[in-house]
C-alpha positions as CSV (number, residue, x, y, z in Angstrom):
1,X,-11.7,-5.5,-8.1
2,X,-11.0,-1.8,-8.0
3,X,-10.9,-0.7,-4.4
4,X,-9.4,2.7,-4.8
5,X,-11.8,5.4,-5.8
6,X,-9.2,7.6,-7.6
7,X,-8.7,4.7,-10.0
8,X,-12.3,3.4,-10.1
9,X,-13.9,6.7,-11.1
10,X,-11.8,7.3,-14.3
11,X,-12.3,3.7,-15.3
12,X,-16.1,4.0,-14.8
13,X,-16.2,7.2,-16.8
14,X,-14.1,5.6,-19.6
15,X,-16.4,2.6,-19.8
16,X,-19.5,4.8,-19.9
17,X,-18.0,6.9,-22.8
18,X,-16.9,3.7,-24.6
19,X,-20.4,2.2,-24.2
20,X,-22.0,5.3,-25.6
21,X,-19.6,5.4,-28.5
22,X,-20.3,1.7,-29.3
23,X,-24.1,2.4,-29.2
24,X,-23.8,5.4,-31.4
25,X,-21.7,3.5,-34.0
26,X,-24.1,0.5,-34.3
27,X,-25.5,0.1,-37.8
28,X,-29.2,-0.6,-38.3
29,X,-29.2,-4.3,-38.9
30,X,-29.3,-7.5,-36.8
31,X,-25.5,-7.1,-36.3
32,X,-26.2,-3.6,-35.1
33,X,-28.6,-4.9,-32.5
34,X,-25.8,-7.1,-31.1
35,X,-23.4,-4.2,-31.1
36,X,-26.0,-2.1,-29.4
37,X,-26.4,-4.7,-26.7
38,X,-22.6,-4.8,-26.2
39,X,-22.6,-1.0,-25.8
40,X,-25.4,-1.2,-23.2
41,X,-23.5,-3.9,-21.3
42,X,-20.3,-1.9,-21.3
43,X,-22.3,1.2,-20.1
44,X,-24.0,-0.8,-17.3
45,X,-20.6,-2.1,-16.1
46,X,-19.4,1.5,-16.0
47,X,-22.4,2.6,-14.0
48,X,-22.1,-0.3,-11.6
49,X,-18.4,0.6,-10.9
50,X,-19.4,4.3,-10.5
51,X,-22.2,3.5,-8.0
52,X,-19.7,1.9,-5.6
53,X,-18.1,5.3,-4.9
């Protein structure tokens, strides 16, 4: 997917920040739980991309 580390690293950091922002903005309801899960998934993708460095 992203083979160059100078591109992959900023994308991974942006995904981790986006995931954290989504988790922070989740309301406390069942919809919030879905949004929280989305934030966790985005964060995990960012971490997985970062680990390939």
